[in-house]
N, C-alpha and C positions, 0 to 999 in steps of 0.2 A: 479638543482632539479625542477621538474614540480610543479607549484603552485596548491593548492587544487582546484578542480572544483566543479561546481554546480551539483546537482543531483535531480532527481524526483523519489521518492519512491512510489511504488504502492502496495496497498493491492491487493490480488488476487481475492478471492471469494466475489462477490457482486460488484466488480469494473471492472474486466476483464471478469470473467466467472460468471455464475449464482451461487448464494449462495443457499445451500440446508439446510433445517432444520435438516436433518439426515446426514449431512456432505457429501462432495465430496470424495467418497471412491474408485471409479473405473473410468476408462477412459470413460465408458458409461455415467457416471454422469456429465461429462464436457460439458457445453454449453456456448459458447462464447456469451457475450452480444451483442446486436445490436450496430453496430458502433464502436465496440472495435478495430477491425483490422485497420480500417481507422485512428482512433485516435492514435493508437500505431505507425502507419507509420509516421504520422505527428510529433509525439513526438520524433521519431528516428532522425528527422532532427535537433533537438535542440542540442546546444553544452552542453550537460549534460549527466551524467551517469544515466541510467535507471535501477532501482533496485526493485525487488519484495521482500516484507517482509510480510510473511503470518503466522498467527497462525493456527496450525493444531493439535488442542487438541484431535482429533479422535485417534491420535497415543497413547497419554497418557491414553485415555479411552479404549485402546486395541480394537478399532473398525477397525483398519488397522495397518500394520507394518510401521516402519520408512522407510524401503526400498520402500514400495508401495507409501508412501507420496512423497518421492523424485522422484520416477518414474513418478508420475502424474505431479509434479512441472516441471521436465525436459521436459516432453512432451508438457506442456503448453508453455514453453519457446521456444521449437523447432517449434511448430506450429506458434507462433508469428513471428519467424524468417522467416519461409516459406512464410508468408503473407506479408513480407516486413518490419516488425517491428524489434526492437532491444531491448534485455534485457542484460545488462552488467553483472549482478550478481543477484542471487536469494537466499533468506534465508527463513527458516521456523523454527518455534518453535513447537516442538512436545509435549510440556507439557500441563497438565490439568491446569485450572485456579487456583486450590487450591494448586498447587505445589510451588508457590512463586518464580519462576525462574526469572532471569534477562532479559530473551529474549522475553517472551510473552508480547505482547502489552496489557495493557498500559505501560509496562516497555520499555525503549528505547534500550535494548540490541542489537537487530538486526540492528538497525539504526547505533548505535555506532560502531558495528563490521564492517559494510560496510564502514563507514567513515574512519576507520583505514586501512582496507585492500585496499580500492580504492582511498585513499587520497582525500576525499570529504570535501567541505566547507559547513558544515551544516547550517551556518548562511545565506547562499544564496540558500538553498534547500527547496523543497516542498514534502509533502506526500499527496497522494490521497487515501482516505479510505471511508468505508461505516459505520463506528462505532465511537462512542465517544471515545472508547479505542484507535482508530487510532489517533484522535486529541490529546489525552493525551500523547501518545508515542511521537508524533511529538513535542509537547510542552516540554516534558522532555529532548528531544535531541536538542532543540533549532532550530527546523525546523518548517516552516509555513505549514499549512494544509488546505486541501480542503475536505469537506464532500460531497459525491455524494448521491443522493436520490435513487439510484439503490440498489439492495441487501437489506440490513437492514437499509439503509440510511434514508428512509422516516420515519420509526419508531424511529430511533436514533435521528433524528432532533428534535423530540418532547421532547427528554430528555435534550435538550440544554436550560433548564430553567435558570433563574438567579442563582440558586443554583449550577447546573452542570457547568455553564459557569464561576463560581467563580474560578474554577481550572485555568482558563486562565487570572486571574486578574493580572494587571500590564503589560500585553502585548498590543501591538498596535492593532487596529481594523483589521489590515491586517494580523494578526497571523493566522486566519483561515476564511474560507468562505464556503457557501453551494451552490452547483450547481446541475443541473439535473442528469448528468451522466459523464462518462469519456470523451466523445467528448466535452462536455461543459467545463470540467476542462482543457482539452488540448487547447481549444480556448483561455481560460484565460492565460495559461502558455505561449503560442506562443506570445500573445500580450506583456506579461510581459518581456519575454526574448529579445524582440526587443527594449525595452526601454533603 
């Protein structure tokens, strides 16, 4: 039996593509962030599963269908592959924040589902996101996290006060960190995986 492997979980909007206040609802709304393709190519060289985990509450708000959400997600994954990157699996949560599902971040459902389906070692894995909810989902799943300042990240970083950071009490300082963008997160992960 193959031992569980490390993984890098990636939020989509605000990390790989631009985050839009009115949601990414069509392919015309998709804009890949500067440096994301090169970062994803470098990430693909690491001995880790690369997994997208994305909240898509626009589905629950009936701003787009679940089929459209998956079509966009699959096109993002296919574009990354055409540009030399690799995504091993992708998950999305279609629920509104008030629905109380187990999959919408900050809940760890998508991460845990991926771990089960892909045989991942969460204790040696990372999540890169642009929101405190990403950090909280990572924490709940036992995954370390990186907050990027792209997307909502710069505003979300301001929420990491002592009170908000109390959610991470008892974890080592290495449980999460803040960097400029996905390329900077990949720089960190490449160094880490070489250790």
